[in-house]
C-alpha positions in Angstrom: 25.4 223.2 91.4 23.9 221.2 88.8 25.9 218.9 86.4 25.3 220.8 83.6 26.3 223.8 85.5 29.8 222.0 86.6 30.6 221.0 82.7 30.0 224.7 81.6 32.0 225.9 84.5 34.8 223.4 83.3 34.4 224.3 79.7 34.8 228.1 80.5 37.9 227.5 82.7 39.9 225.3 79.6 38.8 228.0 77.2 40.3 230.7 79.7 43.5 228.6 80.2 43.6 227.9 76.4 43.4 231.3 75.5 46.5 232.2 77.9 48.4 229.6 76.6 47.9 229.4 72.7 47.1 232.3 70.3 43.5 233.4 70.2 43.1 231.6 66.7 44.5 228.1 67.9 42.4 228.6 71.0 39.0 229.1 69.3 39.8 226.1 66.9 40.1 223.7 69.8 37.1 225.1 71.6 34.8 225.0 68.6 36.8 221.8 67.0 36.7 219.5 70.1 32.5 219.6 70.0 32.1 219.4 66.5 34.5 216.5 66.4 32.4 214.8 69.4 29.1 215.3 67.4 30.5 213.8 64.1 31.7 211.0 66.2 28.1 210.1 67.1 26.0 207.0 65.3 23.4 208.7 63.1 20.9 207.3 65.6 22.5 208.8 68.6 22.5 212.3 66.5 19.0 211.9 66.1 18.1 211.0 69.4 20.3 214.1 70.7 18.8 216.6 68.6 15.5 215.1 69.9 16.2 215.7 73.3 17.9 219.3 72.5 14.3 220.2 70.9 12.4 218.9 73.8 14.4 221.0 76.4 13.8 224.0 74.2 10.3 223.3 74.4 9.3 222.8 70.9 
């Protein structure tokens, strides 16, 4: 199992646990808010580097 697959599986598991313990709207807020906050915490140069790598992986 690759590193990205392990991260994705952990995210799915965490999302399911949140859906059980929290109301659906609070779980959705956490699931969408944490990655958005992490992205906004990056420097502008890091954001552009992340976008460039993402585009390259998509084959653009």
